[in-house]
N, C-alpha and C positions, 0 to 999 in steps of 0.2 A: 616318142617317149625317150627320155635321156637314159644313157647307159648307167644302170644302178648296180651297186654292190650292197646287198642288204637294204637298209633304209636310206642310204646316202648315195649321192651321185659319184661317178668315177673320180671327178676332180676333188671332191671333199674326201673321198677314201684315200687318195694319194696324199692329201694334207695330213690326215690322221696317221697314216703310215710313217710319214716324215717326223711327226711329233712323237710317235711311239719309239722310233729309233733314237731320237734325241733323249727321251726319258730313260731308255734302257742304257744308253751311254752314260747318263748322269748316275743312274743306279749302280752301274759297274764301278764308276769312279768312287762313289760313296762306300761301296763294299770293300774295295781295295784300300781306301784311305782308313776305314775302320780297322781292317786287318793290319795295316801298318802300325796303327796306334796300339793295338793289342800286342803286336810283336815288340813294341817299345816297352810295354808293361812286363810281358813275359816272352822273352826270345825263345825260339825253338832250340832245344838241346838234344844232343845225341842220346839215344836210349841208354839208360843205366847211369847217366851222369847226374849227380845230385847238385842242387843249387848251392851256392856258397853258404857257409855256416853263418848263422845269425839272421837269416831271412825270417821274417815274422809270418809270412803267408806261404802256403804251398801254391803250386801253379793252379791247381783246381780252385782253391779258395780265392785267389786273385781274379781268375777269369769269371767265377761265379759272382763275385762282388761287382766287377765291371758290368757284366750282363744285367744284373739287377739295377745298378745305378743308371744305365741308359735305357732300360725297359725293353730288352730283347732276351731271347732265349739263350741259354748257354751253348746249345748246339750251333746257333747262328754265329756266335763269337768264335767257337772252335773252327767253323768252316772258313770264316774270314781270315783268321790267323794262319791256318794251315795253307790255304790257297795263296795268300800274300807271301808266305815264306817260300813257296815253290815258284812264284812268278815275280822276279825282280822287276822294278818299275820299267826298266829299259826293254823288257820283253813283253810287256802287256800290250794288247791290241785294243784301241779305243772302241772300235765298232763290233768287237766280239764280246758277248755277254760274260758276266762273271761265272755263270754256270758252266759255260763251255770251257773257260779257263780251269775251273775246278775239276771237270771231267778229264781234261787233257793232262792235268797235273798228276793223275794216277799212273801215267806212263813212267816206267822206270828209266833211269838215266841211260842204261845200255840200250833200251828200246828207243829212247828219244834220239840218241846219237845216230842210230841206224836209220830212223825214220824222219829225221829233221827236214830233209828236202820235201818229202811227201806231205809232212805236216804243214809246211808253209804253203804248198800248192793247195791243200785242202782248205786252209783258212782263207786263202785268196778267192777260192771258188765259192765260198759261203756268201761273200759279200758281192752281190750283183749290183753293178751301177745302173743308173737309169738308161744309159746308152745300150748296155747289154740287154736289158729287158725289152727295149724298143727294137732291138735287132732280131726279134722273132721268138724269144723265149716266152713261155706261158706267163701272162700277166697275173699278178697276185689278185686273188679274189675271184678268179674265173674258175668254174668247176672243171675238174679233170674228167675225162671220159670214164663212165662207169665200167668197172671191171666185169667181165663175163657177159656183156650185152651182145657180143658177136654171135654167140651160139643161139640166141633167141630169134635172130633174123631168119626169115625163110631162105633155104638154100636154093640156088638155081636148079631147075629141073624137077623140083618137088612142088606138088600142088599145095597151095595155101588154102585151107578150107574156108577161111573168112573172106577170101577174095572172089570166090565163085558165087556170082549173083544167083545163078539158077538153083544152086544147092540151098542157098538161104531162102529163096522163094519156095522151094519144095518143102523145106522144113516148116516154114510159116504156114503154108497151106495145110500140111498134115496136122499141125496144132489146131487149126480152125475146124478140121473135120472130126476131132476127138469129141466124145460125149462129154457133157459138163462133169467136172469133178475128176476127170482122168487127165493126168499129166505125164506124158511119156510112158515109161515102163512102170511107174508106180500108180497105184490106185488110191484114191482118198475116199474115206467114208463120210 
């Protein structure tokens, strides 16, 4: 029987994973491109700074109109705009999802300067190459060992009641000797 992951063979699973990565990469590009377009409509301003006089729309009105015109929620437009403003094009990573970029954008500039080297190492470790996977890391789709199973195994030096054949036979013989209707300690009427 072929090595299966769910209902597909290992080979097909690897193809699906590669396609999924490509789709996520495309989705990330689309979200950043949309964020860049929204920033063109309404650039980020410092808090308290009013838009130039004579503007016909507020920021909220412009973003709401754009969201309605393209058929997405205002919150999605806000996320795209904010994340794109925090990640200039030259700092975006193609194989890192938009969501990861958004989460990492919450790090303050002071924290980012302090943790820049660690951040780069972390991002690099997220993306495992096929060679790294083949070098002995757990393959995707393979189950991890169940936590807490070690305590269920019989300990050395302790008798396992299910492995004692004579005890099982004794119990079975005792059950055969009981009167009909009596099971163990409980009586049935």
